[in-house]
N, C-alpha and C positions, 0 to 999 in steps of 0.2 A: 744527652741521650740519643739524639739524632746521629751525632758523630760516632757514637758507639755502635749504633746499628750499621752505619756505612762501613766501619772498620770490620764488623762481623760479616757483612755482605762481601766485602772485598776478599777477605780471608777465605770464605767458602768458594768464591769463584776461582781463586788461585788454586785451592786444593782440587777442585773438580778439574780444572785445566791440567794439573800436574798428573792426576789419575788417568785422564784420557790419553795423555802423552805417553804414559807407561804402557798402556794397552795397545796402542797402535804404532808404537816405535817412532813417534814423530821427531824424536831427537837426531835421527839419521846415523845411529850408530853403525860403524863399519862391521860387516859380518866377519866371523872368524875364518871363513873359507869361502873362496870363489870358485865356481865350476865353469870349465870350458870344455867344448868338445874338441877332441883331436882326431885326426883320421887315421884309421888303421892301415889303409892303402893309400898311396901317394904317388904322383908321377916321379920318376927318377930324376935326380938333379941333371940338368942339362938337356932333358927330354924336350923335343920340339913337336909341334903339330902345325900343319899348314893346310890351306884349302880356302874355299870361298866361305864368306860370312853366311851364305845361305845354307851351308852344310853343318854349321855349328849347332851344338846343344845348347839352349838357353834355359837356365835353371832360374825360376822365379822364386820369390819369397812366399813361403807357404801362408796361408790364412790360418788364424788361430781364433779360439774364443778368449775372453778377457782373462781367465785364469792363467794363460800362458802368455799374455801380452804384458809381461812385467818381468822383473829380474828375480822374483822370489820363486822357490821351487814348490809346486803344488803337491799337497798331500790330500788324496781321496779318503775321506773318514768313512763315508757311506754314500749311498746313491744320491743324496741331496746335500751333502755337506763337504766343503773344501776347506782346509787349513793350509798353513805353509811351514815348511821345515825350518826349524830354529837354527839361528847362527850361520846360515849358509845362503849364498845368492848366485845367480848366473853372472858371468862377467860380462854378457851381452845377452839381449833377449833371445830365448831359445829357437824361434823361428829363423832368425838371421844366422845363428850358429849352425843349425841344420841345413839350411841352404848351402853355406859354405862347405860343410862336411860332404853333402851329396854332390857338389860340384867337383870337389877334389877326388872323390871316389869314382865318379864317372870319367874323369880325365885318366885315372889310373887303369880303369877296366875297358874304356872303348878306344883310346888313343886319339879321340877326336877333338877339335877345338870345343872347349866348354866356356861359356861366359855366364855370368850372373846378372840377370835382370837388367835394370836401367835402360839405356838408349838402345839396347839389342833386342828388345821384346818384339819388334816387328821384322826382325832380319832373320832369325833362326829357322832352320827347316824344322827341327824338333824342339818343342817346348815342353818343359817338365815342371809342373807346379802341383798344386794340391792343397790339402788342409792337414796341418798337424794337429791330430785329436788328442793325444796324450803324451806328455813327457814329464813323468814325475813319479810320486810314490803312492802305492795303493796300500793303505794301512790295514784293512781286514785280511788281505793274504800276504802282508809283509813282502811286496814285491815291487820292483821297478818295472815301469811299463812305458814303452814308446810305441805309438800308433800313428801312421801316416796313410791318409787317403790320397794316393798319388793320381794324377791326371797327366796324360801324354797327349799332345796334339801334334799333328804332321802337316807339312806343306800342302798335302792333298785335301785338307780340311777334316781328316778322320780324327776321332778322339776316343781314347780309352781310358779307363780307370781301373784302379786296383788297390785294395787295402792291404798294407803291411803292418804287422805288428810283432813286437818281441817282448816277452816277459821273462824277468830274471827273479825267481823267487828266493826266499831265505834270506832277505837283506834287512838288517835292523834299521830302524828310522833315525839313522845318525849319518852325518855328512861323510864320515870315513868309509863307510860302506856304499852309500847311495851314490856319490860322485862317480866312483869308477864303473859302478854298474850301469848308471845313465849313459856314460860313454860307450860302454860295450854294447848295449841295446841300440843306441842311436846308429853305431857303426854296422851292426847286424842288419838293421832296416835300410840303411844307405846301401849296402852292398846288394841286398835283394832288389831294391829299386833299380840300381844300375844294371843288374843282369836282365831285368825285365826291359829296360829301355834298349839295351844292346841288343836283346833277343831277336 
């Protein structure tokens, strides 16, 4: 009798574990599609920049909230609820991808030395960072949204901020449409930030 109860208990525990695994995707299934950001503007092959390190533009990794600090693509269901797009993931966390995209766009638009974070954070004359507020899909409006609160600090200690946002409407909640729309929106924002920094 006790053995029978133990077997039933073990079977129940196994079933619950399998159900939880299915809900949370604990099996590590590879997504059908990976998304990466590719720059629309890029420095020409062979292009060079020279000057003092103190004249460089340093691009810092943007801050994010936890919904963007992962490889899944967030979907805003309503004001209080976030889900994630099925069968698709970022190839790298979006903050790092956006930093690289912004750095390359700045190189193309300014012609200055541009470096990304790391050991250069104390050497650059112009430092560009901020907070990546949105980079995902908005279900109520069926739109892709990229929003970046940029912060620029200069060698004289002055600091300025500006919010940039791009919304692309009419996108179905599928990777085939969301992926290129995210890339387009991120490039639009990066180009506007670059013009502001150059300005």
